[in-house]
N, C-alpha and C positions, 0 to 999 in steps of 0.2 A: 067601607068606613066602620061598619059595625064590628068586624073582627079586630080592628085596631083598638077599639074601646074595650072589648072583652080582654084582649091581651094586656092592655094597660092596667085594668082592674085586677087581673091576676097577678101582675107584677107588684102592685101595691099590697096585696094580701101577703105575698111572699116576703116583701121587705118589712112589713109590720111584724111578721112572725120572727124573722131573724133579729130584728131590733129588740124584741121582747126576750128571746132566748139567750142572747149574749150575756146579760147580767147574771142570769141563773147559772150559766156555764162558768162564769168567773167566780161566782159564789161557791160552787162545788169544788173548783180548783183550790180556792182559798181554804176551804174546810180540809181538803186532803193535805195541803201544805202544813197547816197548823197541827193536824194529827201527827204528821211526821216530826215536826219540831218538838212537840210535847213528848213523843216517844223517845227521841234522841236525848232528851233531858232526863230520861229514866222515870218519868211520871206516868201513872195509870190514866187511861182515858177511854180506850175502846172505840174511838172515832169521834171526831167533832161533829155535832149535830146542829149547832147554831153559832153564829159569829156576829158580834157587834163591833163595828169599826169605831174606835174612840178618837183616833187621829191617824195621820200618816204613820205607817209601821207600828201601830198600837191597837191591839185587839183584845176583846173579851170573848173567850171561847167556852162553850158549854159542851160537855162530853156525854156520850151514851150512858156511861156508868154514873152520871150525876156530878162528877167533878167539874169545877169551873176554874179557869186559868186566865191570868192577865199575861199576854204575850206582847213583848215590845222590844225595841232596840234601845240600849242604854247610850249614854254620852260617848262611850268608846266605840260604838257601832256593833256591840255584841248583842246577841239575842238573849233575852231574859224571859223565863217562864216562872210566874209566881202563882201558887195556889190561892184561890179566893174562897171566901166563906159563902 
């Protein structure tokens, strides 16, 4: 009976780790995607280091070089990148 309890406890630790790691992985993927979108718009960035989700498909991105951008979808479904102060 004891090995079953140890195995169950180990499974809980692994499940907890995976549950915590997933949002971080999603955040890194979002940073990478926003870096690409900003670069495709021809704006300087050097890589997105922080993202704040304002709404669905609406983000505030801060870059390595200090630039900040508002990235969102407009009414026509086009991606818009606006420099912020």
